[in-house]
TORMI-271876 format. One line per field, with one value per residue: residue number from 1; chain; x, y, z of N, C-alpha, C in turn. Coordinates in pm, 1 decimal. Atoms other than C-alpha are relative to their C-alpha. Last residue first. Layout:
// TORMI-271876
resi	(NUM,...)
chain	(A,...)
nX	(X,...)
nY	(Y,...)
nZ	(Z,...)
caX	(X,...)
caY	(Y,...)
caZ	(Z,...)
cX	(X,...)
cY	(Y,...)
cZ	(Z,...)
// end
This chain:
// TORMI-271876
resi	(260,259,258,257,256,255,254,253,252,251,250,249,248,247,246,245,244,243,242,241,240,239,238,237,236,235,234,233,232,231,230,229,228,227,226,225,224,223,222,221,220,219,218,217,216,215,214,213,212,211,210,209,208,207,206,205,204,203,202,201,200,199,198,197,196,195,194,193,192,191,190,189,188,187,186,185,184,183,182,181,180,179,178,177,176,175,174,173,172,171,170,169,168,167,166,165,164,163,162,161,160,159,158,157,156,155,154,153,152,151,150,149,148,147,146,145,144,143,142,141,140,139,138,137,136,135,134,133,132,131,130,129,128,127,126,125,124,123,122,121,120,119,118,117,116,115,114,113,112,111,110,109,108,107,106,105,104,103,102,101,100,99,98,97,96,95,94,93,92,91,90,89,88,87,86,85,84,83,82,81,80,79,78,77,76,75,74,73,72,71,70,69,68,67,66,65,64,63,62,61,60,59,58,57,56,55,54,53,52,51,50,49,48,47,46,45,44,43,42,41,40,39,38,37,36,35,34,33,32,31,30,29,28,27,26,25,24,23,22,21,20,19,18,17,16,15,14,13,12,11,10,9,8,7,6,5,4,3,2,1)
chain	(A,A,A,A,A,A,A,A,A,A,A,A,A,A,A,A,A,A,A,A,A,A,A,A,A,A,A,A,A,A,A,A,A,A,A,A,A,A,A,A,A,A,A,A,A,A,A,A,A,A,A,A,A,A,A,A,A,A,A,A,A,A,A,A,A,A,A,A,A,A,A,A,A,A,A,A,A,A,A,A,A,A,A,A,A,A,A,A,A,A,A,A,A,A,A,A,A,A,A,A,A,A,A,A,A,A,A,A,A,A,A,A,A,A,A,A,A,A,A,A,A,A,A,A,A,A,A,A,A,A,A,A,A,A,A,A,A,A,A,A,A,A,A,A,A,A,A,A,A,A,A,A,A,A,A,A,A,A,A,A,A,A,A,A,A,A,A,A,A,A,A,A,A,A,A,A,A,A,A,A,A,A,A,A,A,A,A,A,A,A,A,A,A,A,A,A,A,A,A,A,A,A,A,A,A,A,A,A,A,A,A,A,A,A,A,A,A,A,A,A,A,A,A,A,A,A,A,A,A,A,A,A,A,A,A,A,A,A,A,A,A,A,A,A,A,A,A,A,A,A,A,A,A,A,A,A,A,A,A,A)
nX	(-91.9,78.7,-18.5,-35.4,106.0,121.8,-24.6,6.9,141.6,66.4,86.7,74.7,109.9,119.6,46.7,138.9,109.1,130.4,106.5,114.2,122.0,-6.8,33.2,-94.6,10.9,-120.5,-16.7,-84.1,-141.2,-98.8,46.6,-117.8,-21.9,-43.1,4.3,-47.3,101.5,-66.9,51.8,-56.6,60.6,101.8,69.1,-40.5,83.2,-76.1,57.2,-21.0,125.3,106.7,57.7,73.3,85.0,-66.4,67.5,87.0,96.6,32.1,-44.4,-99.0,-129.4,-82.7,-137.2,-72.2,-129.4,-100.6,-126.0,25.2,-71.8,1.6,111.4,104.1,117.5,95.3,-58.8,-118.0,45.8,63.6,-105.3,-76.8,64.6,92.5,-63.8,72.8,72.4,-17.7,70.6,-75.7,69.3,-86.7,65.3,56.5,39.8,-84.6,47.8,114.6,83.7,65.5,-55.7,51.3,-82.7,-82.7,-144.6,-60.9,-85.4,21.2,-57.2,41.4,-70.1,80.3,-71.6,48.2,-98.8,-140.9,-45.6,-81.2,-127.2,-116.3,-115.7,-19.0,47.5,138.5,27.6,5.7,99.4,-55.6,8.4,96.1,78.9,-79.2,-117.1,-84.5,-97.3,26.9,-109.4,-39.9,47.3,110.6,-38.8,102.9,14.7,36.5,94.4,48.9,-63.2,101.2,108.6,36.1,-53.4,-113.2,-124.3,-74.3,-143.3,-72.4,49.4,74.8,-88.1,58.1,-66.9,85.0,24.6,121.8,-0.7,127.3,38.0,125.3,123.2,102.1,38.6,72.2,-84.0,-110.2,-136.3,-22.3,18.5,-68.6,-21.5,-31.4,-84.4,-11.4,123.0,-28.8,-64.2,43.4,131.1,-8.6,-90.3,78.1,-5.6,-127.3,-20.1,-138.9,-49.3,15.5,-22.1,114.2,84.8,129.4,33.5,133.0,48.0,-1.6,52.2,-106.4,36.2,-104.4,24.8,-114.6,-21.2,-35.3,-11.9,-36.0,96.5,-26.2,108.6,-49.5,92.3,-77.8,37.2,-73.0,81.7,112.7,80.7,130.6,72.1,119.0,101.1,-37.3,95.2,-48.6,-143.4,103.3,37.3,111.9,-1.1,-137.9,-23.2,-39.2,-120.8,-107.9,43.4,78.6,-64.8,3.1,-108.1,35.1,-95.8,17.2,-39.7,-19.1,43.8,-100.0,66.6,-83.5,29.5,127.1,-11.0,34.0,66.8,138.2)
nY	(-89.7,-92.4,22.4,138.6,88.7,-25.3,47.8,147.2,37.3,-27.4,114.2,36.0,-95.1,39.0,-122.3,-22.8,18.0,-32.8,96.3,-35.1,-3.2,-115.8,-119.7,-106.5,-96.3,8.1,131.2,88.2,-30.1,26.9,84.0,41.4,141.6,94.4,-57.0,100.0,45.5,100.0,134.2,53.1,-83.5,-82.4,-84.7,-139.6,-94.4,-123.9,-132.4,-90.4,-14.1,-46.5,-127.2,13.1,119.4,118.5,125.2,54.5,93.1,109.6,123.6,-28.6,-26.4,-61.9,45.9,-76.1,54.0,-104.4,26.1,111.5,-22.1,-125.7,-87.7,-22.2,-12.3,111.1,112.6,43.0,78.7,122.6,92.9,36.8,108.7,-37.3,-55.3,29.3,-114.1,-24.7,-121.4,-86.8,-113.8,-103.8,-81.5,-126.0,20.0,-74.7,-126.4,3.5,117.7,53.3,131.5,99.0,1.7,-120.6,19.3,66.0,106.9,139.4,93.3,137.0,105.3,100.5,108.8,21.8,-46.5,11.3,-92.9,-114.2,-14.3,75.2,-85.0,-105.3,31.9,-35.9,-129.8,9.7,-82.6,-118.9,-19.1,-106.2,37.5,84.5,-75.3,-32.7,-106.9,-102.5,-27.0,-140.1,-57.1,81.7,76.4,-14.2,124.3,-5.8,100.3,-33.3,93.9,20.6,-97.7,-44.3,-136.5,-21.4,47.6,64.4,21.2,-29.4,81.0,-88.3,-82.3,-52.8,-119.6,-87.7,70.9,-31.3,63.2,61.9,50.0,69.3,-36.2,-39.9,110.3,102.8,119.2,-23.3,-8.2,-36.0,-139.0,-30.2,-141.2,-16.9,-114.1,-17.7,41.1,54.7,130.4,80.7,63.3,82.3,110.6,110.9,10.0,51.9,-38.9,-33.8,-8.5,125.7,113.5,10.6,-117.2,15.9,-106.7,-56.7,-93.5,-140.2,-94.4,-92.5,-140.4,-87.4,-143.2,-74.6,30.5,141.9,62.1,141.7,83.5,139.5,46.1,123.5,93.3,101.2,141.5,89.7,42.1,85.2,-33.0,67.5,-28.1,-84.3,63.4,-0.2,-59.0,-128.8,-22.7,34.2,-66.3,-88.6,-78.1,-5.2,91.7,-60.3,50.9,-97.3,-127.4,-83.4,-123.0,-3.0,-82.5,-98.1,9.2,-112.9,53.5,-82.3,76.3,78.8,85.1,85.2,139.9,28.7,18.4,134.5,19.2,39.7)
nZ	(-70.8,-82.1,-144.0,-32.9,47.1,-77.3,-136.2,5.5,5.7,-127.6,-31.6,121.3,17.6,-74.8,-65.3,35.6,-96.4,55.6,-26.1,-84.5,79.6,88.7,-76.7,33.9,-110.0,-82.2,-62.0,78.8,-22.0,104.0,109.8,75.2,-29.9,101.7,134.3,95.4,94.3,82.5,-25.9,-125.5,-104.5,64.4,-97.0,-1.3,-73.8,8.4,17.9,-113.6,-73.4,87.9,-41.9,-124.3,-6.1,53.6,-32.8,103.5,-56.4,91.9,-65.5,-104.7,61.6,-103.0,-17.8,-101.9,-41.0,-11.4,-68.1,-90.8,-126.6,-74.7,30.7,-99.1,86.0,-1.2,-72.2,72.3,115.3,-48.3,-42.9,118.8,74.1,106.0,119.2,122.6,56.7,142.4,41.2,89.7,59.2,55.1,101.6,-46.0,-139.0,-92.4,-55.0,-90.2,20.8,-119.0,-32.6,95.4,120.6,-9.0,6.5,114.9,-51.2,34.2,-97.4,27.4,-72.5,-67.6,-65.8,-136.5,-98.3,34.8,101.3,-42.6,-71.4,46.6,-29.8,101.7,134.3,24.9,63.7,145.9,68.2,61.6,144.8,31.1,117.8,88.7,43.6,-114.7,18.1,-100.7,-92.2,-14.4,-126.9,-52.0,-118.6,-103.0,-76.5,-141.6,-47.9,-132.9,-94.0,-104.8,-1.0,-134.6,-12.2,89.4,-61.3,107.6,-19.8,123.8,112.6,89.1,82.8,123.1,49.9,79.8,126.1,73.7,131.2,35.7,132.3,-31.9,69.3,-96.4,-86.0,73.8,-9.0,92.8,-51.8,-138.9,-41.7,-124.9,-24.4,-141.1,-33.7,-144.0,-68.2,-132.8,10.6,114.7,-18.6,-120.3,30.2,55.2,145.4,48.5,138.8,27.3,137.3,74.1,-90.2,-90.6,24.9,-65.1,-94.5,13.3,-100.8,38.7,-97.4,-37.2,-1.3,52.1,-15.0,-53.4,-140.3,-14.5,131.7,-6.4,70.4,33.0,87.4,60.3,66.2,71.4,-1.3,89.4,114.5,-37.4,117.8,2.9,-122.8,-4.5,-83.4,-140.9,-92.8,-47.8,24.3,88.5,123.6,-21.4,124.0,46.0,109.3,126.5,62.7,-9.0,58.2,-89.6,-46.8,-145.9,-54.1,-101.7,-109.9,-90.3,-129.8,-118.7,-115.2,-69.9,-97.9,-84.2,19.8,64.8,143.3,42.9,129.0,-22.4)
caX	(22335.2,22024.7,22252.5,22197.2,22011.8,22248.6,22558.3,22416.0,22350.2,22708.0,22861.8,23026.0,23122.3,23324.0,23582.0,23742.2,24113.1,24424.2,24759.6,25037.5,25358.5,25694.9,25630.1,25619.7,25414.9,25549.5,25215.2,25133.3,24841.5,24463.0,24154.2,24202.8,23862.3,23828.3,23675.4,23584.1,23547.8,23734.1,23535.7,23709.7,23494.4,23604.4,23931.2,24026.7,24015.4,24141.1,23985.4,24128.4,23972.9,24313.1,24557.6,24670.2,24940.5,25074.2,24955.2,25201.9,25417.0,25694.3,25819.9,25807.3,25635.6,25334.0,25073.9,24703.4,24483.8,24114.4,23844.4,23476.9,23551.0,23669.6,23674.6,24010.4,24277.9,24565.2,24878.8,24782.2,24433.5,24587.3,24824.5,24535.2,24308.0,24546.1,24703.5,24550.1,24807.0,24914.1,24966.4,25060.6,24947.0,25041.0,24848.1,25087.3,25177.7,25179.2,24994.5,25176.0,25435.6,25644.9,25865.1,25656.3,25723.7,25528.6,25259.4,24904.0,24765.3,24619.4,24584.0,24528.6,24537.7,24442.6,24590.7,24408.6,24623.6,24328.6,23993.5,23847.7,23550.5,23226.2,22918.5,22598.2,22514.0,22724.0,23047.2,23060.8,23168.3,23371.2,23209.0,23331.4,23526.3,23810.9,23659.7,23334.5,23052.0,22885.6,22898.4,22580.8,22584.8,22609.5,22814.1,22721.4,23019.2,22974.1,23114.8,23316.2,23523.2,23286.3,23539.2,23828.1,23959.5,23929.4,23714.3,23430.3,23181.9,22843.9,22627.0,22843.6,22946.9,22721.7,22826.2,22674.5,22852.9,23010.8,23264.8,23324.6,23656.6,23788.7,24147.5,24415.3,24663.3,24672.5,24763.5,24602.9,24283.5,23903.2,23793.3,23859.7,23615.8,23626.3,23450.8,23299.4,23168.9,23417.7,23386.9,23312.5,23375.8,23734.1,23733.4,23426.9,23650.2,23545.3,23269.9,23190.0,22826.4,22644.1,22711.9,22757.8,23029.6,23318.5,23599.5,23773.7,24101.5,24246.7,24312.7,24355.6,24157.6,24151.6,23961.1,24001.2,23703.4,23719.8,23718.5,23597.0,23598.8,23765.8,23799.0,24002.7,23904.9,24075.1,23851.2,23945.1,23673.1,23836.0,24175.7,24396.2,24732.1,24908.8,25265.7,25446.7,25433.9,25710.2,25515.5,25218.9,25738.6,25776.8,25984.4,26079.9,25733.9,25743.0,25555.6,25307.5,24995.9,25172.2,25284.3,25130.5,25035.1,24822.0,24920.8,24645.1,24766.7,24575.0,24606.9,24657.9,24435.5,24569.1,24334.4,24490.8,24782.0,24689.5,24849.6,24977.2)
caY	(16913.9,16728.4,16445.7,16395.8,16718.6,16921.7,16761.7,16812.1,17179.4,17230.1,17055.5,17359.9,17485.1,17167.9,17232.9,16894.8,16937.8,16896.7,16908.1,17114.5,16953.9,17034.9,16801.4,16505.7,16237.6,15996.7,15924.0,16288.0,16436.4,16454.2,16439.7,16603.9,16743.2,17121.3,17422.3,17288.9,17590.9,17708.4,18011.5,18350.1,18499.3,18207.3,18055.4,17780.7,17401.4,17140.4,16809.4,16462.7,16244.6,16137.0,16107.6,15744.6,15797.9,16155.7,16511.5,16798.4,17028.5,17183.7,17397.8,17734.4,17670.3,17501.1,17420.9,17445.9,17338.0,17386.4,17152.5,17195.9,17544.1,17415.6,17050.1,16878.6,16725.0,16794.4,17011.4,17269.2,17284.9,17393.3,17643.1,17806.1,17795.0,18007.9,17874.0,17822.4,17840.5,17541.6,17464.1,17112.7,16887.2,16543.1,16306.9,16083.9,15717.0,15768.4,15493.5,15227.8,15133.8,15447.9,15490.6,15776.0,15982.9,16088.5,15835.2,15916.5,15995.3,16323.4,16700.1,16986.9,17358.2,17656.9,17981.0,18198.3,18286.3,18234.4,18226.7,17932.0,17934.1,17987.1,18104.6,17962.3,17757.4,17861.1,17672.4,17384.7,17401.6,17109.3,16858.4,16775.1,16494.6,16562.7,16858.9,16665.8,16566.5,16230.9,16021.8,15891.7,15517.6,15334.5,15617.9,15725.1,15774.6,16061.5,16130.2,16366.9,16329.3,16506.8,16464.4,16241.5,16209.8,15831.9,15758.8,15976.1,16068.2,16176.8,16010.0,16154.1,15867.2,15741.0,15523.8,15251.4,14949.3,15138.4,15025.9,15256.2,15352.8,15571.9,15661.1,15604.0,15402.4,15669.0,15951.2,16285.4,16165.2,16161.8,15975.9,15655.6,15531.7,15175.1,15162.8,14854.8,14783.4,14930.6,14984.9,15357.0,15485.4,15607.8,15733.0,15939.0,16156.7,16223.0,16379.4,16191.0,16183.6,16066.5,16325.7,16588.9,16714.5,16484.2,16521.8,16250.0,16072.2,15772.9,15402.2,15100.4,14803.1,14426.6,14158.2,13806.5,13570.4,13578.2,13960.4,14134.9,14515.7,14761.4,15127.9,15238.8,15598.6,15830.7,16122.5,16479.3,16694.9,16718.0,16840.5,16845.6,17000.8,16831.5,16702.7,16876.9,16833.5,16778.4,16495.7,16452.9,16545.3,16450.4,16146.7,15982.4,16085.1,16260.6,16148.9,16367.3,16176.0,15844.6,15608.4,15260.9,15246.3,14957.8,14789.4,14725.8,14493.1,14581.5,14423.1,14699.8,14860.5,15155.9,15284.6,15629.1,15644.8,15775.7,16080.0,16240.7)
caZ	(-5502.8,-5628.7,-5744.5,-6118.8,-6205.8,-5989.5,-6141.2,-6490.6,-6408.3,-6292.1,-6590.8,-6752.7,-6404.3,-6340.7,-6613.6,-6688.0,-6625.4,-6841.8,-6661.9,-6813.5,-6947.3,-6786.7,-6490.6,-6727.1,-6549.1,-6815.6,-6980.8,-7050.3,-6860.4,-6893.4,-6669.8,-6330.5,-6228.1,-6216.6,-6039.9,-5694.7,-5465.0,-5155.4,-5038.6,-5012.6,-5292.1,-5509.3,-5385.2,-5627.7,-5627.4,-5874.2,-5769.7,-5823.7,-6094.6,-6220.8,-5930.6,-5944.5,-6204.6,-6192.9,-6127.7,-6147.7,-5935.3,-6142.5,-5851.0,-6031.2,-6365.9,-6207.5,-6471.8,-6553.0,-6842.7,-6919.5,-7044.3,-7133.6,-7275.3,-7514.3,-7615.9,-7600.3,-7816.5,-7577.2,-7587.8,-7849.8,-7701.0,-7369.8,-7529.7,-7715.5,-7409.3,-7203.7,-6884.0,-6538.2,-6259.0,-6049.7,-5680.6,-5573.1,-5288.3,-5162.5,-4933.7,-4740.8,-4789.9,-5166.1,-5346.1,-5542.5,-5803.3,-5849.5,-6160.1,-6307.9,-5996.0,-5682.6,-5770.9,-5663.6,-5317.4,-5438.2,-5409.6,-5655.2,-5575.9,-5788.4,-5916.2,-6169.4,-6471.8,-6710.9,-6529.2,-6341.4,-6377.1,-6567.5,-6376.0,-6528.7,-6214.5,-5915.2,-5872.6,-5622.3,-5256.9,-5120.2,-4886.3,-4534.7,-4366.2,-4118.6,-3931.4,-3925.3,-4157.4,-4104.8,-4421.5,-4580.4,-4651.2,-4985.4,-5139.8,-5492.7,-5724.5,-5969.8,-6313.9,-6530.3,-6844.5,-7084.2,-7368.9,-7262.9,-7622.8,-7658.6,-7352.2,-7480.0,-7206.1,-7344.1,-7077.0,-6796.6,-6572.0,-6293.5,-6000.2,-5782.2,-5637.0,-5347.7,-5088.9,-4792.0,-4636.5,-4355.3,-4445.0,-4179.5,-4388.3,-4657.4,-4420.9,-4517.3,-4352.3,-4369.0,-4678.6,-4872.3,-5137.4,-5268.3,-5604.5,-5767.6,-6118.9,-6364.6,-6739.6,-6713.2,-6362.6,-6319.0,-6681.3,-6587.8,-6369.4,-6010.1,-5799.3,-5478.8,-5362.0,-5048.0,-4773.5,-5043.1,-5281.6,-5178.0,-5429.2,-5629.7,-5682.8,-5860.6,-5824.4,-6049.9,-6174.2,-6172.0,-5986.0,-6126.3,-6170.2,-6546.2,-6538.3,-6222.8,-6211.5,-5979.6,-5888.5,-5585.2,-5514.8,-5264.1,-5172.1,-5078.1,-4924.1,-4579.0,-4701.0,-4390.4,-4495.4,-4782.0,-4788.0,-5073.5,-5449.1,-5703.6,-5869.0,-5624.3,-5348.2,-4988.3,-5074.9,-4741.4,-4619.2,-4283.3,-3971.9,-3786.8,-3893.3,-3820.8,-4092.4,-4108.0,-4474.3,-4591.7,-4915.9,-5167.1,-5439.0,-5749.7,-6090.9,-6343.3,-6602.4,-6803.3,-7072.8,-7080.4,-6834.5,-6491.2,-6335.5,-5997.1)
cX	(18.3,86.3,-93.5,-2.9,22.8,-112.9,-126.4,23.1,-16.5,-146.4,-80.3,-104.9,-83.9,-117.9,-135.5,-50.2,-135.5,-110.3,-128.1,-96.9,-118.7,-126.4,9.1,-40.2,96.3,-5.4,118.5,33.1,81.5,140.6,111.1,-36.8,115.1,13.7,34.9,-16.5,62.0,-105.0,72.7,-56.5,32.5,-74.9,-96.2,-72.6,59.1,-87.3,102.9,-50.8,11.1,-134.6,-115.3,-63.0,-67.8,-97.1,70.9,-67.3,-97.5,-88.3,-26.7,56.6,110.0,138.3,66.5,138.1,64.5,129.6,76.8,124.2,-12.0,-142.2,11.7,-113.4,-121.8,-112.2,-87.7,69.1,115.7,-41.3,-59.7,112.4,81.3,-54.9,-105.8,69.4,-63.1,-78.8,33.1,-87.9,94.6,-84.7,94.0,-64.4,-68.7,-50.8,108.1,-35.7,-123.1,-90.8,-63.9,51.4,-54.8,105.3,70.9,151.6,73.7,98.0,-23.4,70.2,-55.9,87.8,-97.4,72.4,-48.3,86.7,148.8,38.1,81.5,124.0,126.7,111.9,18.5,-36.4,-150.3,-25.6,11.2,-112.9,66.6,-1.1,-106.5,-72.0,82.1,113.2,71.3,108.7,-43.9,115.8,42.9,-58.7,-118.0,36.6,-98.1,-7.9,-14.9,-103.4,-36.2,47.7,-101.3,-103.6,-33.1,60.9,122.0,135.9,59.5,151.4,73.7,-43.3,-85.3,106.4,-59.2,76.1,-85.1,-10.3,-135.2,15.5,-142.6,-64.6,-117.8,-131.1,-109.0,-52.1,-76.2,101.1,96.8,141.2,63.3,-7.2,65.3,40.8,19.2,99.8,3.6,-131.2,32.3,80.8,-33.8,-128.3,21.2,88.8,-81.2,-1.2,138.7,12.5,145.8,70.6,-12.0,26.6,-129.9,-82.4,-140.0,-22.1,-140.9,-53.5,15.8,-58.7,119.1,-49.6,117.3,-36.4,114.6,37.4,48.8,-3.9,49.9,-108.9,37.5,-114.3,78.4,-98.6,101.5,-42.4,68.1,-88.4,-127.9,-88.1,-133.4,-46.3,-117.3,-109.6,56.9,-103.2,36.4,64.9,-98.6,-43.5,-117.2,13.1,146.5,19.3,28.5,128.6,113.3,-33.0,-92.4,63.1,-13.5,122.3,-32.5,88.8,-5.2,49.3,37.2,-66.1,105.6,-83.1,79.0,-12.7,-137.5,14.0,-27.5,-64.2)
cY	(128.8,98.8,82.0,-27.0,-144.9,-94.7,19.2,-58.0,-151.0,-41.1,22.4,-106.2,-30.2,92.4,-27.3,120.8,14.9,-34.7,48.2,-115.7,33.4,15.8,127.4,128.6,115.5,88.2,-8.0,-125.9,-94.7,37.1,-44.7,-106.4,-47.0,-140.9,-100.6,52.9,-96.2,-71.9,-98.0,-136.4,-55.1,76.9,91.0,71.2,140.1,107.3,110.9,139.9,94.5,-8.5,46.6,127.8,-9.9,-118.3,-116.3,-127.8,-46.6,-106.0,-123.7,-128.5,25.8,19.8,74.0,-60.9,90.8,-66.7,130.9,-43.6,-116.1,55.8,124.6,81.4,9.9,25.8,-123.9,-118.1,-41.6,-88.8,-132.5,-96.6,-43.6,-119.8,30.3,69.6,-39.9,123.9,29.3,118.9,76.7,112.5,112.6,73.0,123.1,-22.9,68.4,137.6,-3.5,-117.6,-61.9,-140.1,-109.8,4.2,134.1,-6.3,-71.9,-93.4,-143.2,-91.7,-135.8,-105.7,-94.7,-120.2,-12.2,69.8,-24.4,87.9,-125.2,35.1,-77.4,97.5,122.1,-37.9,26.4,137.7,-18.6,77.8,129.0,22.0,106.0,-36.0,-78.2,87.5,31.9,105.7,108.4,13.5,145.2,53.8,-80.6,-90.0,26.5,-140.3,6.7,-103.4,38.4,-100.1,-37.2,113.3,64.2,139.1,26.0,-40.8,-76.1,-15.7,23.5,-77.4,87.7,80.6,37.4,126.4,84.4,-86.4,22.8,-62.0,-55.2,-40.2,-83.3,43.4,33.1,-111.5,-116.4,-114.6,38.2,6.7,22.7,147.8,18.4,145.2,5.4,110.6,19.1,-23.6,-65.7,-129.5,-95.8,-78.7,-90.7,-119.9,-120.4,3.0,-42.9,29.2,44.2,-1.3,-134.6,-117.2,-4.2,127.0,-22.7,104.2,47.0,85.8,142.5,96.1,84.9,143.3,79.2,147.7,74.3,-35.0,-142.3,-58.8,-143.5,-59.1,-135.4,-55.9,-117.1,-99.7,-81.3,-145.7,-107.2,-45.9,-82.2,53.3,-75.3,25.1,95.8,-71.0,1.4,71.8,141.3,-33.5,-82.1,72.2,96.1,74.9,6.4,-109.1,68.5,-47.0,101.0,131.6,77.7,126.0,8.9,75.7,107.1,-20.2,117.2,-85.2,77.3,-83.8,-90.6,-77.9,-94.0,-149.8,-32.9,-8.7,-145.8,-27.6)
cZ	(-77.7,75.2,87.1,149.2,43.9,-39.8,85.3,139.1,-5.4,-1.8,127.7,30.1,-124.0,-28.5,65.7,78.1,-67.7,98.4,-66.7,17.9,89.5,-83.6,-83.5,69.5,-20.9,123.8,94.8,78.5,-86.4,44.8,-94.5,-102.9,-88.1,52.8,-108.5,-142.4,-100.5,-84.3,-91.8,39.8,138.8,108.2,-75.5,113.6,-6.0,63.0,-6.6,-32.5,117.4,71.8,-88.9,49.5,136.0,9.3,-68.2,48.6,-107.2,65.1,-84.7,60.0,102.4,-59.4,115.3,18.4,103.9,44.5,18.7,77.1,98.3,-0.3,86.3,-57.9,90.9,-99.6,-6.0,64.1,-88.8,-117.1,44.1,34.4,-121.2,-76.3,-105.4,-116.5,-133.2,-40.9,-146.3,-35.9,-90.7,-60.5,-42.7,-117.2,57.1,142.3,83.4,51.4,89.6,-35.2,124.2,29.9,-90.2,-110.5,13.8,6.7,-111.9,67.5,-46.1,99.7,-39.6,63.9,69.3,59.5,143.9,104.7,-29.1,-118.4,-24.7,81.4,-33.6,34.4,-89.1,-143.3,-9.6,-60.0,-151.7,-67.9,-45.4,-151.0,-23.0,-129.5,-102.0,-49.7,131.0,-10.9,97.9,97.7,8.6,129.4,52.0,117.6,113.0,57.0,150.9,41.2,143.2,106.1,107.1,-0.1,134.4,16.0,-87.5,54.8,-116.4,16.0,-130.6,-124.5,-91.0,-72.6,-134.7,-38.0,-94.0,-125.5,-65.7,-138.1,-4.8,-132.2,49.6,-66.6,100.4,91.2,-61.9,4.1,-111.0,51.1,138.0,30.9,136.1,22.0,151.4,28.3,150.7,74.6,132.4,-9.9,-113.1,23.7,121.1,-32.3,-47.0,-152.4,-44.0,-148.8,-6.0,-134.9,-71.2,93.1,80.6,-22.3,55.2,108.0,-28.0,113.0,-50.8,102.4,35.5,1.6,-55.1,7.6,65.3,143.2,18.7,-139.9,8.9,-88.6,-60.9,-84.4,-57.3,-59.4,-79.9,17.6,-84.3,-115.0,9.0,-112.7,-4.4,142.7,20.9,78.7,140.8,86.6,45.5,-127.6,-73.9,-125.2,5.6,-132.0,-41.7,-104.0,-132.0,-66.1,0.1,-67.9,90.7,55.5,150.6,47.2,100.7,120.8,95.6,116.2,124.6,107.3,60.5,98.8,88.9,-19.1,-57.7,-149.8,-29.4,-137.4)
// end
């Protein structure tokens, strides 16, 4: 599940026709498994028009209200249109809206991914159901996650670095938060604005098409959005930890921007 820095590809959107009960021929986000229903998860196709040609790529996000999807700023800056897919673990069954309004953090730095967080505003409110529902956000002034805490990340991104399109089924991986020293030794990041997590057992990791996806934890038995996928090596190396924007650092900015 990862996107190369600065990568812009021409998009050919291919609809998936698999059934909800079908099995993917490669059930491994990298080394992930087919996800259970994840009603907050959002697929994001982000596009811009250059010389009359649409170009862009795709990533992930998390529904935080009936009008707002939280994602990485790198999925927003430089783009002008966002197709949001919600409501299914099967790519071909996503319910989609097209938005022309999004906000990236005003201090986002595309070179080192500082403040890599942003919000896509949906043109029409979604109706909550068992299939579509927002994820809880951290409390203001409460930093999370903690070192060694386990979280979950999901996405429709590549299942290997050689893939060329979306996964037909939503994938999930479980990772544990590592220490800040190891994280800053892997990526040039701001602490505590970023954190890193890894899966040393099954080597689950994000790959191309997953940046912006949410890292969630159980906080007082409530699934809570703790991170936004921001950094990974270009080869989807499952031995290298994923870098996440720490949502709790930006909780007040999210509230000021969205009212959530």
